[in-house]
N, C-alpha and C positions, 0 to 999 in steps of 0.2 A: 813633713818631707819638703825639701826645698824645691824650687821651680825646676832646676836642672834634673834632679832625680825623678821628679814627677814626669817630666818630658821624656826622659829615657825609658821609664817603665811603660808609659802610654805608647810610645813609638814601637817598642818591642812587641807589646801585646797586640797592637793593631797590625803591625807588619806580619806577625805570625798568622793572624786571621786572613790577611790579604793573600798570603802564600797558600793557606788552606783552601780558600775559595777561588783564587785566581787560576787562570788557565796558563798555557805555555807562553803566551805573549806577555802576560804579566810577569812571570818568572824571568823571561828573557830581558825585559826592561830592567828589572831589579839587578840582574847579573851585569848588564851593560853599565848601569849606574855605578856599581861597585868597581868594575874593571877600569872605568875612565879615570878614577882617582888614584890608581896605582902609579908608582914611579915609572917614568918613561923619559922622553926628551925633557919634559918638565918634571921636577920632583913633586912628591905628593903634597908637601906643604904649600908650594906655589899653586897647585891645582885647587887645594882646599881654600886658599885665600881668594882665588878666582871665583870659586863657588860662593864664598861669603859675599863678595862684592855683587855678584849676579843676584843673589838672594835678597840683598838689601835693595837693589834697584827694582827688582820685581816685587818687593814688599811682602815676602813670604816669611813670616815670623818663625814658623817651625823650621824652615830651611836655614834661617839665620842662626837659630839656636844649635841646630845640628852641626853646621860648619864651624861655629865658635868652639864647640866641644872638640871637634876633630882637630882644629888648629891648635887648641890648647894642649891636646895630647901630643901634638907634634912640636911642642915647645916654642910656639910662636911668641915673640916678645911683644910687650906693650907697644913699642915703637912700630913694629910691623903691623899690628892690629890697627893702630891709628892711621898709618899710611893707607891701608886697605879701606878704612872707613872714609878717609878723605876722597879716595878714588870714587867710592860709591856715592858720596855726597855730590861730587862734581858731575858724575854721569847722570844721577837720578834727580838732582835738584832738591829743593826744600821739602818735597814730599817724603824724602828719606829720613828727615830729622826724627820723627817719632820712632822709627825703627832703629835709628842710631842710639836713641835714649835706651830702648829695650836692650840693644846689643851691649851697651856699657853696663847696664844693670846685670845682665847675664854674665858678662866677663868678670865683674866684681865678685859675683857668687862663685865662679870657677876659681878665681884667685884665692878667695877665702877658703874654699874647700881644699885647694892645694896647700895653703898655709897650715890648715888643721891636720892634713895628712903628714906634712913634713915636720910639724912642731910637736 
C-alpha cells in the first residue's frame, strides 16, 4: 500500500477512535474544522491551499498530506501547488524545506495515482 493510502486508512481508523472516546468538545472541534473549509467568501480550494501553507509553516506532516489530498481532489494545478509551496517557504524559511520535499513526494504519488485511474 502506498503512503497516501496508508495515511488515509490510519487517519480514518484513529479519527473513528477519537470520536468514540471523545466528548462533546472534541466532536465540536472536529465539526468546526470541517465547517471552516466549506465554500464561503473564499472558495474551498483557496481555503485548502491556505491550510496547506499553514501546515507547512507549522511543520505538521500529517496536516500537509491531508491538505495535499484535499487540494488534489479540488483539481489544484501544479502551478497553484508551487505558488503555495513558495509562500510557505518564504513565510517559514529554510526549516520548511524538508517538508517541501515530503510534499513534492506525496504530490508525485497523488499524480501517479490519478494517472493510473485515468489511464
